[in-house]
Residue, then its C-alpha position, 0 to 999 in steps of 0.5 A: m727850773t720850770s716856773f710852775t702856775f697854779n693849774d701845774i702844782e693842782v694838777g700835779a698834785r692830783l697826779v702824784e697821788a693817781l701815779v702812787r696808786q699806779a705803781s702800788s697796785l698795777r706794780g709800776m706799769p707805764i700808763t697813757y697821759g690821758d689814761l692818768l689824767t682819766l685815773a686822777r680824775s676818778l681819785h678827785p671826781k669833783d676837782e674842776v682844774l684836774g677836770r679841764a686838763v688835758a693831755v697836752g698841757i701834761g709836761p709841767k705838770l710831769l716836772f712837778v711830780e719829778g721834782f717832789c719825787a727828788l726833792h724827797g728822795y723818791p723814785n721817778l713817778a713822772c718815768l710810768a707816765v707815757n706817750k700813747d704812739s709810742l708808749r714812752p716818757r716824754a721825749g726830755y725823760e732823764g734816767d734808766w727808764e727801766a730801772d726807774k720802773r723798777a724802782v717805781a714799782g719796789f717802793d714803799w709810797r705810804a709816806a708820800d701823802a704826808h710830804l705831799a701837802a707841804y709840798v704843795e704848799a712850798m710850791r704856791a709860795k713859789v710861783p710869780a706873784r705876776f701869775k694871778p688866776r682868773k676867772e674863766r669867761p673873761v680869760d676866754v673873752a682874751w683868748y679870742a681877741y688874742f686868736c682874732s688878731h694871730r690867725a696865723a699862729c693858730e691855724k694847726l690848734t686843735p679844741e686840746d690845745k685851746q682848751e690848755i691855753i685857757n687853763q694857763m690863762m686861768a692859772g695868770l699866763d697872758p696868751e702869748t706865752a700860754l701858746g708858746r707854752v702849748l705848741a713847746a708841749k706839742i713838739e716835746l710831746g709828739g703831739a700828746s695822748 
């Protein structure tokens, strides 16, 4: 199982809400990662953590969504989130995608909200103690120091990649782990978006 950070949990919870809206109002039509983040932001415009979220970091957040759905016996909402280039779910997606989309579209999601808060609290309690949230400015300084001493490993990073690294470091990861997680996400998601 994935070790979630507080960032994964907070953004993942917002994605559950956005995906429920997508499933209910648009009959389970897929939504790109970027559009999903935009929808979530429209539901929670003052959420700073969500405001910093980028598509390249969506993988662990979707695993959070999948875990929530599996625990409560719900259809997999994460099936609706797709890469903008392939219009398919992430590479590691398991299940019958067409059947999952139909199940999500036909499900009554009204009870999901009642279970989400308890799931968030349970998952927050499982965050490793070493993942201590940090402020953005000290993280920026720590990332810059890491970047300066590891330029070759960082040469192909985009601004969105850097933002996700900062997000993960603010959630308690060290620079090397955050970089590795972002590079792995880029491979898994085929560039994200």
